[in-house]
Structures are given as C-alpha cells and as structure tokens.
N, C-alpha and C positions, 0 to 999 in steps of 0.2 A: 609115593608122595602126592598129596592132593594139590590143587591149584593154590590154596592159601599158604600151604607150607612152602611151595615153590616160590611164591611171592616173598615170603619171609626170608628164605635163603638168598634170594636176589637182592633184597634190601640190605641184608648183612654184607653182601659182597660189593654192591655198587653204591650203597647209601642214598639211593634215589629210586623213586617209582613215578609212574604217571598219576595224575589226579584220580583217574578211574581205578587204578590199581590200589591206591591208598584207600579209596572208598570200599573196594571189595575186601581188603584186608581188615578194615574196621568192622564191616558187616559179618565177616567170617569168624569173629571172636568166639572161642570156646575155651573152657578150662585147659584142655590139652594144648591148644594153639598158644594160649597165654603162657603156659609153662615152657613151651619151646622158645617163645620170644624172650622170656626172662633168662633162660639159659644162654641164649646167644648174646643178650645184652650184658649179662654178667661177665662172659668171656671177653667181650669187647672192652668193657670198663677196666677189667683187671689187667689187660694188656697195656693200658696207659696209666692207670692210677693204683694198681694193686688192690689191696683191701683197705685203702685209706678213705676215711670219711672226713670231709672238711666241715668245720663249724663256723658259723657267723653269729655274732652277738647282735640280736635284733633290738633296736630301741624305737619304740612307738612314740614319737616326739609330740604328737598332737592329733586330735580327731576332729578338728575344724576342717570343713571341706566346702569348696565353692561349687562343687558339682552335685548332680542329682541322679546318679546312676540308679536304675530301677532295682538292682540286686543288692545294694550296699547298705549296711546298717548305719553308717555314718553319713549318709546322703544329706544334703543341705536341708531338705524339707522334713527330716525326722525331728520333730520338736521334742520328742522324749529322750533324745540322745544327750547324755551328760557330758558336755563339752569340756575340753581341757587343752592347754598347751604348756609343755614343760619349759621351765626357764633354762637359760644357758648353763647355769651352775649345775643343775640337776642332770642335764644331758652329758656334760663333761664328767660328772661323778660316775655316771653309768659306764662311760668309756674307761675311766680309771679302774673301776671295779672289774670290768671285762678284761682289761690288760692283765690285772693281777691274777685272774682266773685262767689266763692262758689263751684268750681270744686274740686273733690277729686280723680280724675283719670286723668292722662295725657297720651295721646296716641301719641308716636313719630313714624311718618310714613315717609318713603322715598323710592326712588328707591333703588334697591339692589346694595350694594357696595358703596353707597354714602358717608358714613363715615367709618373710620377705626374702628376696634373693640375696640382699646384702647380709642379712642375718645368717642365712645358710652358708654363705661364703666365709663369714667370720668364724662360724662354728667349725667348718672343715679345716680352715687354717690352724685353729687352736688345737683340734684333735691331732692333726699331723705334727704340730710342734711338740705336743706332749708324747705322742706315740708314733715316732717316725717309721717304725718297722711294721706298722699296721696299715691295712687298706681301709678306705672309706667307701662304702656303697650308699648311694642315694636312691630312694624310692618315693618320689614326691609328686609325680604326675607330669602333666604337660606344661612346657614353657617354650618361649621363643628360643631360636638357636643362639642368639646373643647371650641369653641368660644361662643356657647350658654351657656355653663357652666360659662364662665367668666362674661357674661351679668347677669346671675342669681345671681352669687356671688356678683356682684356689687350692687344688690338690686332690679333688675327688677322683677316685680310680674307676669306679663302676657306677652304672645307672640301671635300675630295674624299672621297666615300664611295660606292664602286661598289655598286649594288644587285645586281649579278651576273646576275640574271634577274628579270623582272617576273611570272613565273608561280610561284605558291606551291608547287605540287607539284614543279616542277622545282627550285626552291630547296632543298626538303627532300631531294632526291636528291644535291645537291652539298655539303650541310652536315650535321653531326651534329645530333641532336635538341635539344641545348643552345642552338643558334642559331635565332632566330625570324625568319621572313620579315616578320611584322607589325612586330616591333621595328625591323628594318632600315628599313622604309618610314616608320615613325614618327620615326626618327632624321633621315631626310632632310627630313621636314616640319618638325621642330623646328629644324633648321639654317636652313631658309629663313625660318621665322617670326622667328628671332632677328635675322636681317639679314645673314647670311653670303652671299657669292657662292657658290653651291652647285654642286658637280659630282657626277654619278652616272656609271654606266657598266656595261657588261656584257661578258662573254667571248663570242667568236664561235666556234662549233664545239665548245662544251663538251659533255661527255657528256650524253646524253638530250635534247639540244636539238632542236627541230623548227622548221619554218617558222612554226607557230602560236605557239610560245614566243617566237620572235624578233619576230613581229608584236605580241605583247603588250609587248615592250620598246619598240618604236617608238611604240605607242599611249601607253605610260607617259611617254615623253619628250615627246610631243605635249601631254599633259595637265599634266605637272609643270613644264614649261618651265624646265629647269635653265639655269644660266649656262655650265656646262661639261659635257662628256660624254666620258669616256675609254673607248674600246673597243679591243680587240686580239684577235688569234686566240688561242684556247686552245692552250697549249703544255704537254705533260705533263711531270711531274717524276718521276724514277725512284723516289723514296722516298715515293710517295703511292699510294692505292688506284687512281688513274687512270693509273698508269704506262704501261700498254699501250694506252691509248686514242689514237685518231688526233688529230693536231693540227688546229686550224681552218685555213682557207685564207686567203691574202692576198687572193684574188679576192673572196670573200664579204665579208671585212672592209672592203675598199675600196668595194664596192657599198653596204654599209650606211653607211659614212661619207658617201657622196653623199646617201643618203636622209635621214640625220640633218640634213645641211646644208639640204635642202629643207624639212624639217619646221620647223626653227628657223634661219633664215638668218644670224642674228647669233651663233650658238653658238660658243663657244670649244672647238675640236675638235682634240685632240692627234693627231699621228702618233706612235704609242707605240713604246716600246722593243721590245715584242713583235713589231711589224711589221718592225723592223730585224733581229730575231732570225731570223724565218722567211724573210727575203729580204734580200740585201745592199742592194737599192735600195728596201726596204720603206718607209722614211720618205718618199722622193721620191714613191713611188706613192700613199702616204696623202695627201700634200699635193696631188697632182694630182687626187685624188678629192674634195677639199673640205676637208681639215684645214687648220688655220692656227696650230698651236702645236707646238713641239718642246720636249723636256725633257732637255737634256744633264745628265750626272751630275757633281755637285760633290762627291760623297762622297770620303773619303780612298781613294786607290788600293788600300791594303792591305785594305780591308773590302768592296770592290765585289763580289768573287766570293762573299762570305759571304751577301750579300743575294740568296739563291738561290731565287727564287719558282718558277722553272721551269728545265728543262734548257737549257744552251747560251745562257743570257742574256748578251747582249753587255755587256762591262764595260770595254773599252779601245777606243781609236780615236775615231772621229768622234762617238760618243755622249757622249764625255767633254767636260765644260765647258771644259777647258783647250784643247780643239781647236775652239773656237768659230769661228775663221777657216776651218777645214776644212769645218765644217758650213755656214757662210755660202756658201762656194764651191759646195758641192753644191746648195744652194737656188738660187743664181744660175744654175746650168746649166739649171734648169727654169723660170726666169723669175720667181723670187721673191727676196725680200730680208729677211734677219733684221734686226729693229729693236730698239733699246734703249728699252724702254718697259715700264711695268707690265703693259700688255696687258689692261686691264679690258674687259669686254663693252661693246659699243656698243649703247645702247638705241635 
C-alpha cells in the first residue's frame, strides 16, 4: 500500500486528516486512487442511506443579483443578462406541481437580494401551509442574522450558501472587494446557530485554485460539519472576467465527492447540474463517486435558460422535474433508486 492509499484508508477510518495530508491526497489523484476512493465512499454511503437517492425540486425564482462575482453569469454588471423575477403565484404553482410529482423538498434559489425578506417569509409560510409534509430549502445568498432568523421562524428548514473557497486570498481573487470572506463564513455560522440544516460548497477547478486551497476546503468541511455540501466543476461564462479560463474536470470533482463522503459519511451530497453540463453521464458518475442527492428543475420552462450561471447549462431533458421517471430509470441503471422523501440528514 502506497502513502496515498494509506491516507485514504485513514480518512475512511478517522474521517479527518491534517491540511498537509489532504493536500498530498489531492495531488496524488490517479484513476486507480479515485476508483479506490469511490469504492470506499460507496460503502460508507450505503451503510447509512442504502441505495436511496433523494430528489429536490429546484425552483430558480429570479436572476436579479446585487453582487458582481467574477465567475457568475447573472452578476450585476452583465448587461446582456435577460433578467426576471417570478411572481408568487408562479412559484407556488411550481411547488404544487412538484408535490403532485412526488417531490418532498423544494429548493428556492435566486440571485442575492432578488426578493425582499418579507416576501421570502410570506412565500415560505404559504408553501408550508399548502405542503406541510415538505421541506423548504433556501439558497438566496448573504443576509444579516436577524433576517435568517425570520426565514427560519417562517418555516424554512434548510439553507444552502456555498462558501466557494475556504482560502481567504483565493476568495478575494474570485470576488470584488465589496464581498467579504469573513462575512460569508459568519453567515454560515449564523445559519447553523439558528438551527437550519446548513449546506456549503465550492467550485472545483476555479481560477487560481491549487491543491492547497482545495485542501483548505476539505479541512473546513471536516471542522464545520455541514448537513449538505454542493460541489461542481467550474464552468466559465462568456460574459464574465473568467470567460477564457479552463473549466474544472469531472474527474477531480468526482474524486473530491468521494473524499467528502469519507470525511462526513452521512453528508447529503448532490450530483449537481454542473456535472451533467460537462458530461452527459455526469450525474451518474457523481452518484457512483458517493453523491446521494439530485435536484431536477421545477422552474417554468420559459425562464430556465435565463438562469444562466455558466455557459451551456442544461435546462431541458432529464434534469427537468417533469422527467422524474427518466431520471429514475437512469439511476436504476447504476443500481440506485429515487425515493419520495424529505431526505433529511441521518444523524
């Protein structure tokens, strides 16, 4: 057994490594090592979740954003972005349709500042009134702790806030000066303290990323112990400063999915849309690497292309919630089963 394999085995046993050891494990990635990591991750996941894959109905409620992140297609300064904000009736109709299709979690996602806090809370209350057996996840960006508390008190169950990178210097290369690494981390701590099921996450292969910065991401996940972690390959958008940067790879993303599963075996780990964008079988590969969540799109068909975070984002086909049966068939071909369940983390 070589040193990298020994580190992998120790991570499987202890769910923790030093920062230097994480960096070494990332640098040591080979197809054989990735296969070993995936096998360990699959075993760890099956011990807790069996072959169950949880589905979330994703509703992209608007692409208006007050931020200007250098990697994002809906950044404030992108004048070519075709902006929209769904009305309440449309959002609620998406939830009604999702409930009828068997979804028991709705994920409301938007650009930051797209909706007022009062409107967010009213929507959450109405969704929970109509669908009391369903969970509501919010992915709306940074707010003050008092505003997060209002969302939680309105009935929101989960909150997704990608940290993007756990390295402060790297964060500052991906964002304008108006955005603060420390504030982002404080938001995550506030969400956890309030009582949300909390999700964080990072891009794989983003500009200026190194094995060291990725090691910091893994160490952060180990310490923070989130309920969910969404990672996906960086995919450039033509109307951003990073338009000409290379995309992240599915191979590294899947390897890191396996390592995340070993760090926190009960983690809710999505096979993201970005994986399906860079590879037609990206979602299957993500599941085989250790993921156990997929998020088909419940948004109105007319607006899916407008929620244009990166180039070539898939917005029709099997990632559509209306094609849940198609997705289920795809999961069955690799030995997994989509289940109708809120899909809460198993403690």
